[in-house]
C-alpha positions in Angstrom: -10.4 -0.2 -15.9 -9.3 -0.1 -12.3 -10.3 3.3 -11.0 -10.3 7.0 -11.6 -8.0 7.7 -8.7 -5.6 4.9 -9.6 -3.5 7.3 -11.7 -3.0 9.6 -8.7 -2.1 6.7 -6.4 0.4 5.3 -8.9 1.9 8.7 -9.4 2.4 8.8 -5.6 4.0 5.4 -5.7 6.1 6.3 -8.7 7.1 9.6 -7.1 8.3 7.7 -4.1 10.0 5.2 -6.3 12.0 8.0 -7.9 13.2 9.3 -4.5 15.7 6.7 -3.6 18.5 4.7 -5.1 18.6 0.9 -5.1 20.5 -0.7 -2.2 22.4 -3.9 -2.9 23.3 -6.5 -0.2 22.1 -6.7 3.4 20.7 -3.7 5.3 23.2 -2.0 7.5 22.9 -1.9 11.2 22.5 1.9 10.8 18.9 1.3 9.8 19.4 1.4 6.1 16.3 0.1 4.2 16.4 -3.4 2.8 17.2 -4.2 -0.8 14.2 -5.0 -3.1 15.1 -8.7 -2.8 14.6 -8.5 0.9 11.2 -6.8 0.8 8.0 -8.5 2.1 6.2 -10.1 -0.8 2.6 -8.8 -0.8 1.5 -11.6 -3.2 2.1 -14.2 -0.5 -0.9 -13.2 1.6 -3.1 -16.3 2.1 -6.5 -16.4 0.3 -8.2 -16.8 3.7 -6.9 -13.3 4.7 -8.1 -11.8 1.5 -11.5 -13.4 1.8 -11.8 -12.2 5.5 -10.9 -8.7 4.3 -13.5 -8.7 1.6 -11.1 -9.1 -1.3 -11.5 -11.7 -4.2 -8.4 -13.9 -4.4 -9.3 -14.7 -8.0 -8.9 -11.1 -9.0 -5.2 -11.0 -8.0 -3.1 -8.5 -9.9 0.6 -9.4 -9.3 1.8 -6.6 -11.5 0.0 -3.4 -10.3 2.7 -1.2 -11.6 2.5 -2.5 -15.2 6.3 -2.1 -15.3 8.9 -3.3 -12.8 9.7 -0.9 -10.1 13.2 -0.8 -8.6 12.2 -0.2 -5.0 8.7 -1.7 -4.8 6.8 -5.0 -4.7 3.0 -5.1 -5.0 -0.2 -7.1 -5.4 -3.8 -6.0 -5.7 -7.3 -7.5 -5.5 -10.8 -6.4 -6.2 -12.9 -5.9 -3.1 -16.5 -5.1 -4.1 -16.6 -1.6 -5.5 -13.0 -1.0 -4.4 -9.5 -2.3 -5.0 -7.2 -3.3 -2.1 -3.5 -3.0 -3.0 -0.6 -4.2 -0.8 2.9 -2.9 -1.4 6.3 -3.1 0.2 9.0 -0.6 -0.5 12.5 0.4 0.4 11.2 4.0 0.9 11.2 5.2 4.4 8.3 6.7 6.4 9.9 10.1 6.1 9.9 9.8 2.3 6.2 9.0 2.5 5.6 12.1 4.6 7.6 14.2 2.1 5.6 13.0 -0.9 3.5 15.9 -2.1 0.8 13.5 -3.5 0.2 12.1 0.0 -1.5 14.2 2.6 -3.6 14.4 5.8 -1.4 12.0 7.7 -2.8 10.6 10.9 -1.2 8.2 13.4 -3.1 4.9 13.7 -2.8 1.7 15.6 -4.1 -1.5 13.9 -4.0 -4.4 16.3 -0.5 -4.1 17.9 1.0 -2.2 14.9 1.5 1.6 14.8 1.5 3.3 11.5 0.1 6.2 9.6 -3.0 6.7 7.5 -2.9 9.1 4.5 -5.0 10.3 1.6 -3.7 9.9 -2.0 -4.2 12.6 -4.6 -6.3 15.7 -4.7 -9.8 14.4 -5.4 -12.6 15.5 -3.1 -14.1 13.5 -1.7 -11.0 11.2 -1.6 -11.0 8.1 -3.8 -7.9 6.6 -2.3 -6.6 6.0 1.2 -3.6 4.2 2.5 -2.0 2.9 5.7 1.8 2.6 6.0 3.7 0.5 8.6 7.5 0.1 9.1 8.9 -3.4 9.2 12.2 -5.2 9.0 11.4 -6.1 5.4 10.5 -2.6 4.1 7.7 -0.1 4.6 4.4 -1.9 4.0 1.4 0.0 2.6 -2.2 -1.2 2.4 -4.3 1.0 0.1 -8.0 1.1 -0.9 -9.1 2.7 -4.1 -12.6 3.3 -5.4 -13.2 1.5 -8.8 -14.0 3.8 -11.7 -17.3 2.0 -12.1 -18.2 2.4 -8.4 -21.3 4.3 -7.3 -20.2 3.8 -3.6 -20.0 6.9 -1.4 -18.1 4.9 1.2 -14.9 6.6 2.4 -11.9 4.6 1.1 -10.3 5.1 4.6 -13.2 3.1 6.1 -12.5 0.3 3.6 -8.7 0.1 4.2 -9.2 0.4 8.0 -11.8 -2.4 7.9 -9.4 -4.6 5.8 -6.2 -3.9 7.8 -6.9 -6.1 10.9 -7.1 -9.1 8.6 -3.8 -8.3 6.8 -1.7 -7.1 9.8 -0.7 -10.5 11.1 0.9 -11.3 7.8 3.2 -8.3 8.0 6.7 -8.9 9.3 7.7 -7.0 12.4 
């Protein structure tokens, strides 16, 4: 069993997934999001990055949605008492901010990348936290979620912010 808050996080992802239509072909110069085929593939992150971030490469879950999602690609790994999930989506940053399951947005800078941090779901204290970054190959999100078996009191935002510098170099600009 992955985690108690996983359902809320997936609802947030699925709610975003339901907000947009699939886009075929090449992105337009107008800034249209890329098609799913053009999205960054989170499962291509090297094992060395995962290990440096505290994730176990052998725990890879290349189907974190359980069913195919039209506007998303994702991969996840166990990281001690947490899970680290990496997603790319055709959803825009505005759609993230409009999602009622995501809240407490804060601007962040990880290395040379500007993005936003957000909490997922309604649990208190929070069990899931994410970072989102715009890129030429979709919006990329890195999320941490406390495992259901976890006794950790560590804030999931601390986990995702500690992991992010290791992942950031693998994200397309």
